MOPAC internal coordinates of N, CA, C and O (Angstrom, degrees):
PM7 1SCF
backbone

  N    0.0000 0     0.00 0     0.00 0    0    0    0
  C    1.4821 1     0.00 0     0.00 0    1    0    0
  C    1.4796 1   109.45 1     0.00 0    2    1    0
  O    1.2310 1   121.05 1   -40.91 1    3    2    1
  N    1.3546 1   115.59 1   139.09 1    3    2    1
  C    1.4140 1   122.52 1  -179.14 1    5    3    2
  C    1.5542 1   109.02 1   -83.78 1    6    5    3
  O    1.2310 1   123.12 1   -43.36 1    7    6    5
  N    1.3593 1   111.63 1   136.64 1    7    6    5
  C    1.5214 1   115.93 1   177.31 1    9    7    6
  C    1.5135 1   111.85 1   -74.52 1   10    9    7
  O    1.2310 1   120.29 1   -43.69 1   11   10    9
  N    1.3459 1   117.04 1   136.31 1   11   10    9
  C    1.4228 1   122.03 1   178.64 1   13   11   10
  C    1.5432 1   110.64 1   -71.75 1   14   13   11
  O    1.2310 1   122.21 1   -38.59 1   15   14   13
  N    1.2949 1   113.38 1   141.41 1   15   14   13
  C    1.5357 1   117.60 1   171.68 1   17   15   14
  C    1.4733 1   107.86 1  -123.45 1   18   17   15
  O    1.2310 1   120.28 1   -54.80 1   19   18   17
  N    1.2740 1   117.06 1   125.20 1   19   18   17
  C    1.4191 1   124.21 1  -178.96 1   21   19   18
  C    1.5264 1   114.38 1  -104.37 1   22   21   19
  O    1.2310 1   119.44 1   -41.32 1   23   22   21
  N    1.3056 1   118.67 1   138.68 1   23   22   21
  C    1.4805 1   122.97 1   168.81 1   25   23   22
  C    1.4786 1   109.57 1   -86.47 1   26   25   23
  O    1.2310 1   119.94 1    -6.53 1   27   26   25
  N    1.3105 1   117.71 1   173.47 1   27   26   25
  C    1.4994 1   120.00 1  -179.58 1   29   27   26
  C    1.5116 1   114.29 1   -55.95 1   30   29   27
  O    1.2310 1   121.15 1   138.80 1   31   30   29
  N    1.2911 1   115.41 1   -41.20 1   31   30   29
  C    1.4954 1   119.23 1  -177.45 1   33   31   30
  C    1.5142 1   111.01 1   -63.01 1   34   33   31
  O    1.2310 1   119.22 1   142.45 1   35   34   33
  N    1.2400 1   119.09 1   -37.55 1   35   34   33
  C    1.4788 1   122.28 1   179.06 1   37   35   34
  C    1.5190 1   110.52 1   -71.73 1   38   37   35
  O    1.2310 1   119.95 1   141.28 1   39   38   37
  N    1.3414 1   117.71 1   -38.72 1   39   38   37
  C    1.4967 1   119.66 1   176.49 1   41   39   38
  C    1.5722 1   108.64 1   -62.83 1   42   41   39
  O    1.2310 1   121.43 1   132.00 1   43   42   41
  N    1.3599 1   114.86 1   -48.00 1   43   42   41
  C    1.4657 1   116.96 1  -178.82 1   45   43   42
  C    1.4840 1   110.32 1   -61.38 1   46   45   43
  O    1.2310 1   118.93 1   135.89 1   47   46   45
  N    1.2922 1   119.65 1   -44.11 1   47   46   45
  C    1.4126 1   123.54 1  -179.83 1   49   47   46
  C    1.5189 1   114.63 1   -56.18 1   50   49   47
  O    1.2310 1   121.07 1   151.89 1   51   50   49
  N    1.3506 1   115.55 1   -28.11 1   51   50   49
  C    1.4984 1   122.07 1  -174.87 1   53   51   50
  C    1.4980 1   111.36 1  -111.32 1   54   53   51
  O    1.2310 1   119.32 1  -169.30 1   55   54   53
  N    1.3470 1   118.91 1    10.70 1   55   54   53
  C    1.4796 1   121.48 1  -175.58 1   57   55   54
  C    1.5057 1   114.24 1   -54.08 1   58   57   55
  O    1.2310 1   119.13 1   136.92 1   59   58   57
  N    1.3417 1   119.27 1   -43.08 1   59   58   57
  C    1.4557 1   118.87 1  -176.82 1   61   59   58
  C    1.5257 1   111.54 1   -79.05 1   62   61   59
  O    1.2310 1   121.65 1   149.71 1   63   62   61
  N    1.2960 1   114.45 1   -30.29 1   63   62   61
  C    1.5018 1   116.30 1   175.78 1   65   63   62
  C    1.5186 1   109.50 1   -64.82 1   66   65   63
  O    1.2310 1   120.74 1   144.82 1   67   66   65
  N    1.3698 1   116.19 1   -35.18 1   67   66   65
  C    1.4682 1   121.89 1   178.44 1   69   67   66
  C    1.5351 1   108.48 1   -72.16 1   70   69   67
  O    1.2310 1   119.62 1   129.60 1   71   70   69
  N    1.3065 1   118.33 1   -50.40 1   71   70   69
  C    1.4939 1   119.26 1  -176.78 1   73   71   70
  C    1.4727 1   111.54 1   -62.44 1   74   73   71
  O    1.2310 1   119.29 1   143.31 1   75   74   73
  N    1.3603 1   118.97 1   -36.69 1   75   74   73
  C    1.4477 1   123.34 1  -177.06 1   77   75   74
  C    1.5541 1   111.41 1   -80.03 1   78   77   75
  O    1.2310 1   119.08 1   176.04 1   79   78   77
  N    1.3110 1   119.37 1    -3.96 1   79   78   77
  C    1.4647 1   122.67 1   177.24 1   81   79   78
  C    1.5009 1   111.30 1    73.97 1   82   81   79
  O    1.2310 1   120.49 1  -156.87 1   83   82   81
  N    1.3250 1   116.66 1    23.13 1   83   82   81
  C    1.5046 1   123.60 1   179.49 1   85   83   82
  C    1.4967 1   114.42 1   -93.45 1   86   85   83
  O    1.2310 1   120.53 1   169.53 1   87   86   85
  N    1.3187 1   116.58 1   -10.47 1   87   86   85
  C    1.4872 1   119.52 1  -179.23 1   89   87   86
  C    1.5253 1   110.39 1   -76.32 1   90   89   87
  O    1.2310 1   120.89 1   -29.08 1   91   90   89
  N    1.3109 1   115.90 1   150.92 1   91   90   89
  C    1.4678 1   120.19 1   177.16 1   93   91   90
  C    1.5085 1   108.12 1   -73.80 1   94   93   91
  O    1.2310 1   120.85 1   -18.58 1   95   94   93
  N    1.3443 1   115.98 1   161.42 1   95   94   93
  C    1.4515 1   120.09 1  -173.73 1   97   95   94
  C    1.5708 1   114.07 1   -59.43 1   98   97   95
  O    1.2310 1   120.14 1   145.31 1   99   98   97
  N    1.3250 1   117.34 1   -34.69 1   99   98   97
  C    1.5123 1   118.24 1   176.32 1  101   99   98
  C    1.4870 1   110.53 1   -67.86 1  102  101   99
  O    1.2310 1   119.64 1   138.37 1  103  102  101
  N    1.3209 1   118.29 1   -41.63 1  103  102  101
  C    1.5266 1   121.41 1   175.24 1  105  103  102
  C    1.4914 1   111.38 1   -58.74 1  106  105  103
  O    1.2310 1   120.26 1   130.50 1  107  106  105
  N    1.3277 1   117.11 1   -49.50 1  107  106  105
  C    1.4645 1   121.61 1   179.54 1  109  107  106
  C    1.5500 1   109.87 1   -57.56 1  110  109  107
  O    1.2310 1   120.18 1   133.56 1  111  110  109
  N    1.3173 1   117.25 1   -46.44 1  111  110  109
  C    1.5094 1   119.31 1   179.29 1  113  111  110
  C    1.5389 1   110.80 1   -59.66 1  114  113  111
  O    1.2310 1   119.59 1   137.82 1  115  114  113
  N    1.3385 1   118.38 1   -42.18 1  115  114  113
  C    1.4183 1   122.02 1  -178.60 1  117  115  114
  C    1.4881 1   111.05 1   -64.15 1  118  117  115
  O    1.2310 1   120.47 1   137.61 1  119  118  117
  N    1.3394 1   116.70 1   -42.39 1  119  118  117
  C    1.4533 1   122.54 1   179.00 1  121  119  118
  C    1.4951 1   111.02 1   -66.86 1  122  121  119
  O    1.2310 1   119.92 1   135.40 1  123  122  121
  N    1.3284 1   117.76 1   -44.60 1  123  122  121
  C    1.4641 1   119.33 1   176.51 1  125  123  122
  C    1.5411 1   113.16 1   -61.63 1  126  125  123
  O    1.2310 1   120.30 1   141.91 1  127  126  125
  N    1.3078 1   117.03 1   -38.09 1  127  126  125
  C    1.4500 1   120.23 1   177.21 1  129  127  126
  C    1.5199 1   112.16 1   -65.85 1  130  129  127
  O    1.2310 1   119.57 1   142.84 1  131  130  129
  N    1.3191 1   118.44 1   -37.16 1  131  130  129
  C    1.3974 1   124.62 1   175.58 1  133  131  130
  C    1.5426 1   110.78 1   -64.60 1  134  133  131
  O    1.2310 1   121.87 1   134.23 1  135  134  133
  N    1.3321 1   114.02 1   -45.77 1  135  134  133
  C    1.4949 1   119.65 1  -176.82 1  137  135  134
  C    1.5632 1   110.93 1   -63.45 1  138  137  135
  O    1.2310 1   121.06 1   153.46 1  139  138  137
  N    1.3226 1   115.58 1   -26.54 1  139  138  137
  C    1.4655 1   117.33 1  -179.65 1  141  139  138
  C    1.5053 1   110.39 1   -66.84 1  142  141  139
  O    1.2310 1   119.99 1   158.84 1  143  142  141
  N    1.3537 1   117.63 1   -21.16 1  143  142  141
  C    1.4565 1   119.67 1  -176.52 1  145  143  142
  C    1.5126 1   115.05 1  -114.81 1  146  145  143
  O    1.2310 1   120.56 1   172.93 1  147  146  145
  N    1.3519 1   116.53 1    -7.07 1  147  146  145
  C    1.4710 1   118.58 1  -172.28 1  149  147  146
  C    1.5280 1   111.51 1  -125.21 1  150  149  147
  O    1.2310 1   118.70 1   -76.88 1  151  150  149
  N    1.2659 1   120.09 1   103.12 1  151  150  149
  C    1.4573 1   128.19 1  -178.39 1  153  151  150
  C    1.5377 1   108.78 1   -65.04 1  154  153  151
  O    1.2310 1   120.38 1   142.56 1  155  154  153
  N    1.3167 1   116.89 1   -37.44 1  155  154  153
  C    1.4407 1   118.76 1  -177.82 1  157  155  154
  C    1.4890 1   111.04 1   -65.08 1  158  157  155
  O    1.2310 1   119.63 1   140.97 1  159  158  157
  N    1.2972 1   118.31 1   -39.03 1  159  158  157
  C    1.4896 1   120.13 1   179.44 1  161  159  158
  C    1.5432 1   110.94 1   -72.04 1  162  161  159
  O    1.2310 1   121.34 1   147.89 1  163  162  161
  N    1.3745 1   115.05 1   -32.11 1  163  162  161
  C    1.4862 1   119.69 1   177.70 1  165  163  162
  C    1.5076 1   105.46 1   -62.42 1  166  165  163
  O    1.2310 1   119.07 1   138.91 1  167  166  165
  N    1.3096 1   119.37 1   -41.09 1  167  166  165
  C    1.4629 1   121.68 1  -178.53 1  169  167  166
  C    1.5415 1   109.84 1   -65.11 1  170  169  167
  O    1.2310 1   120.88 1   137.76 1  171  170  169
  N    1.3329 1   115.92 1   -42.24 1  171  170  169
  C    1.4536 1   119.65 1   179.62 1  173  171  170
  C    1.4925 1   111.75 1   -64.98 1  174  173  171
  O    1.2310 1   119.08 1   140.35 1  175  174  173
  N    1.3407 1   119.36 1   -39.65 1  175  174  173
  C    1.4717 1   119.19 1   176.66 1  177  175  174
  C    1.5198 1   109.74 1   -63.30 1  178  177  175
  O    1.2310 1   120.19 1   139.90 1  179  178  177
  N    1.3849 1   117.23 1   -40.10 1  179  178  177
  C    1.5128 1   121.50 1   177.29 1  181  179  178
  C    1.5480 1   110.05 1   -58.59 1  182  181  179
  O    1.2310 1   121.28 1   135.86 1  183  182  181
  N    1.3381 1   115.16 1   -44.14 1  183  182  181
  C    1.4757 1   119.94 1   177.63 1  185  183  182
  C    1.4921 1   111.14 1   -60.29 1  186  185  183
  O    1.2310 1   119.21 1   137.53 1  187  186  185
  N    1.3185 1   119.12 1   -42.47 1  187  186  185
  C    1.4578 1   124.85 1  -177.99 1  189  187  186
  C    1.5011 1   107.86 1   -64.75 1  190  189  187
  O    1.2310 1   119.43 1   138.85 1  191  190  189
  N    1.3155 1   118.69 1   -41.15 1  191  190  189
  C    1.4524 1   121.70 1   179.93 1  193  191  190
  C    1.5254 1   109.64 1   -66.41 1  194  193  191
  O    1.2310 1   120.28 1   140.67 1  195  194  193
  N    1.3655 1   117.07 1   -39.33 1  195  194  193
  C    1.4382 1   118.49 1   177.65 1  197  195  194
  C    1.5413 1   113.51 1   -65.88 1  198  197  195
  O    1.2310 1   121.34 1   139.81 1  199  198  197
  N    1.3201 1   115.04 1   -40.19 1  199  198  197
  C    1.4771 1   119.08 1   174.82 1  201  199  198
  C    1.5085 1   111.67 1   -58.77 1  202  201  199
  O    1.2310 1   121.64 1   134.72 1  203  202  201
  N    1.3424 1   114.46 1   -45.28 1  203  202  201
  C    1.4762 1   118.27 1  -178.97 1  205  203  202
  C    1.5456 1   109.88 1   -62.71 1  206  205  203
  O    1.2310 1   119.96 1   134.30 1  207  206  205
  N    1.2998 1   117.67 1   -45.70 1  207  206  205
  C    1.4626 1   121.65 1   178.26 1  209  207  206
  C    1.5854 1   112.02 1   -58.94 1  210  209  207
  O    1.2310 1   122.31 1   136.16 1  211  210  209
  N    1.2915 1   113.19 1   -43.84 1  211  210  209
  C    1.4774 1   117.65 1   179.83 1  213  211  210
  C    1.5068 1   111.38 1   -62.98 1  214  213  211
  O    1.2310 1   121.17 1   135.19 1  215  214  213
  N    1.3133 1   115.37 1   -44.81 1  215  214  213
  C    1.5318 1   119.27 1   179.22 1  217  215  214
  C    1.5290 1   109.35 1   -62.58 1  218  217  215
  O    1.2310 1   120.63 1   140.32 1  219  218  217
  N    1.3661 1   116.41 1   -39.68 1  219  218  217
  C    1.4944 1   118.14 1  -178.77 1  221  219  218
  C    1.4958 1   111.75 1   -66.27 1  222  221  219
  O    1.2310 1   121.16 1   141.49 1  223  222  221
  N    1.3663 1   115.39 1   -38.51 1  223  222  221
  C    1.4975 1   117.75 1   176.19 1  225  223  222
  C    1.5062 1   112.37 1   -69.31 1  226  225  223
  O    1.2310 1   119.40 1   144.16 1  227  226  225
  N    1.2992 1   118.74 1   -35.84 1  227  226  225
  C    1.4529 1   121.36 1  -175.95 1  229  227  226
  C    1.5632 1   110.76 1   -76.03 1  230  229  227
  O    1.2310 1   120.63 1   144.78 1  231  230  229
  N    1.3246 1   116.40 1   -35.22 1  231  230  229
  C    1.5172 1   119.54 1  -173.86 1  233  231  230
  C    1.4949 1   111.64 1   -98.86 1  234  233  231
  O    1.2310 1   118.06 1   175.31 1  235  234  233
  N    1.2712 1   121.30 1    -4.69 1  235  234  233
  C    1.4783 1   121.22 1  -179.19 1  237  235  234
  C    1.5022 1   112.69 1    59.37 1  238  237  235
  O    1.2310 1   120.87 1    52.49 1  239  238  237
  N    1.3169 1   115.95 1  -127.51 1  239  238  237
  C    1.4313 1   119.68 1  -176.80 1  241  239  238
  C    1.4552 1   115.38 1   -97.51 1  242  241  239
  O    1.2310 1   120.59 1  -176.12 1  243  242  241
  N    1.3620 1   116.48 1     3.88 1  243  242  241
  C    1.4566 1   119.25 1  -179.19 1  245  243  242
  C    1.5611 1   107.86 1   -71.80 1  246  245  243
  O    1.2310 1   121.39 1   -34.73 1  247  246  245
  N    1.3196 1   114.95 1   145.27 1  247  246  245
  C    1.4239 1   121.32 1   179.35 1  249  247  246
  C    1.4990 1   108.10 1  -114.29 1  250  249  247
  O    1.2310 1   122.18 1   -48.98 1  251  250  249
  N    1.3788 1   113.43 1   131.02 1  251  250  249
  C    1.4659 1   119.96 1   177.48 1  253  251  250
  C    1.4966 1   109.55 1   -76.06 1  254  253  251
  O    1.2310 1   119.81 1   -31.26 1  255  254  253
  N    1.3591 1   117.96 1   148.74 1  255  254  253
  C    1.4635 1   120.70 1   175.85 1  257  255  254
  C    1.4858 1   107.86 1   -60.15 1  258  257  255
  O    1.2310 1   119.67 1   -29.34 1  259  258  257
  N    1.3660 1   118.23 1   150.66 1  259  258  257
  C    1.4483 1   123.69 1  -178.40 1  261  259  258
  C    1.5378 1   112.68 1   -59.37 1  262  261  259
  O    1.2310 1   120.20 1   141.91 1  263  262  261
  N    1.2584 1   117.22 1   -38.09 1  263  262  261
  C    1.4775 1   121.42 1   179.01 1  265  263  262
  C    1.5666 1   111.51 1   -60.42 1  266  265  263
  O    1.2310 1   122.19 1   137.50 1  267  266  265
  N    1.3458 1   113.40 1   -42.50 1  267  266  265
  C    1.4559 1   118.82 1   179.78 1  269  267  266
  C    1.5125 1   108.36 1   -68.36 1  270  269  267
  O    1.2310 1   118.87 1   135.00 1  271  270  269
  N    1.2786 1   119.75 1   -45.00 1  271  270  269
  C    1.4470 1   122.04 1   179.65 1  273  271  270
  C    1.5703 1   111.83 1   -57.88 1  274  273  271
  O    1.2310 1   120.56 1   140.88 1  275  274  273
  N    1.2810 1   116.53 1   -39.12 1  275  274  273
  C    1.4534 1   120.09 1  -177.60 1  277  275  274
  C    1.5284 1   109.29 1   -71.57 1  278  277  275
  O    1.2310 1   120.22 1   137.61 1  279  278  277
  N    1.3799 1   117.19 1   -42.39 1  279  278  277
  C    1.5014 1   119.19 1   176.29 1  281  279  278
  C    1.4929 1   112.66 1   -59.25 1  282  281  279
  O    1.2310 1   121.26 1   134.88 1  283  282  281
  N    1.3629 1   115.19 1   -45.12 1  283  282  281
  C    1.4498 1   117.71 1  -177.69 1  285  283  282
  C    1.5274 1   111.64 1   -67.73 1  286  285  283
  O    1.2310 1   119.92 1   142.01 1  287  286  285
  N    1.3377 1   117.76 1   -37.99 1  287  286  285
  C    1.4201 1   121.29 1   176.20 1  289  287  286
  C    1.5155 1   111.84 1   -62.61 1  290  289  287
  O    1.2310 1   120.65 1   134.01 1  291  290  289
  N    1.3717 1   116.36 1   -45.99 1  291  290  289
  C    1.4956 1   119.46 1  -179.98 1  293  291  290
  C    1.5431 1   110.96 1   -63.44 1  294  293  291
  O    1.2310 1   119.57 1   142.92 1  295  294  293
  N    1.3454 1   118.42 1   -37.08 1  295  294  293
  C    1.4177 1   122.97 1   179.71 1  297  295  294
  C    1.5400 1   110.74 1   -65.81 1  298  297  295
  O    1.2310 1   120.11 1   131.57 1  299  298  297
  N    1.3408 1   117.40 1   -48.43 1  299  298  297
  C    1.4265 1   122.43 1   178.66 1  301  299  298
  C    1.5403 1   108.56 1   -60.10 1  302  301  299
  O    1.2310 1   118.65 1   133.67 1  303  302  301
  N    1.3058 1   120.17 1   -46.33 1  303  302  301
  C    1.4610 1   124.78 1   179.50 1  305  303  302
  C    1.5310 1   110.55 1   -59.26 1  306  305  303
  O    1.2310 1   120.61 1   134.38 1  307  306  305
  N    1.3142 1   116.44 1   -45.62 1  307  306  305
  C    1.4635 1   120.76 1   179.58 1  309  307  306
  C    1.5404 1   111.16 1   -62.91 1  310  309  307
  O    1.2310 1   119.69 1   133.09 1  311  310  309
  N    1.3369 1   118.20 1   -46.91 1  311  310  309
  C    1.4654 1   118.27 1   177.46 1  313  311  310
  C    1.4713 1   113.22 1   -62.50 1  314  313  311
  O    1.2310 1   120.00 1   140.70 1  315  314  313
  N    1.3874 1   117.60 1   -39.30 1  315  314  313
  C    1.4362 1   120.94 1   179.16 1  317  315  314
  C    1.5235 1   111.57 1   -62.19 1  318  317  315
  O    1.2310 1   119.97 1   138.50 1  319  318  317
  N    1.3260 1   117.67 1   -41.50 1  319  318  317
  C    1.4560 1   122.52 1  -178.78 1  321  319  318
  C    1.5204 1   107.70 1   -66.13 1  322  321  319
  O    1.2310 1   119.07 1   136.54 1  323  322  321
  N    1.3002 1   119.38 1   -43.46 1  323  322  321
  C    1.4756 1   124.22 1  -178.68 1  325  323  322
  C    1.5377 1   107.87 1   -60.71 1  326  325  323
  O    1.2310 1   119.46 1   139.16 1  327  326  325
  N    1.3471 1   118.63 1   -40.84 1  327  326  325
  C    1.4556 1   121.08 1  -176.10 1  329  327  326
  C    1.5882 1   110.00 1   -67.90 1  330  329  327
  O    1.2310 1   120.68 1   149.45 1  331  330  329
  N    1.3359 1   116.30 1   -30.55 1  331  330  329
  C    1.3870 1   118.24 1  -178.41 1  333  331  330
  C    1.5337 1   117.17 1   -84.13 1  334  333  331
  O    1.2310 1   122.12 1   168.48 1  335  334  333
  N    1.3381 1   113.56 1   -11.52 1  335  334  333
  C    1.4748 1   119.21 1  -178.97 1  337  335  334
  C    1.5425 1   110.85 1   -81.73 1  338  337  335
  O    1.2310 1   120.10 1   180.00 1  339  338  337

């Protein structure tokens, strides 16, 4: 099996999938390998974790509907990619 290699845009697109532990093992390995070499993406992952923690503190135990979570995640990813270009 060939090891996946991700560019920054792929890592950013999958940041919340990675942070939430929802990525498959191959994707996680590819993201970790990329993070070992890319400080910019390490910073982005840290920002994503901070956003997630802030939302958790602000919302308590309430759970957002899946559709809303997906839209918010896509918007954050889109803005993050635009900032890096």
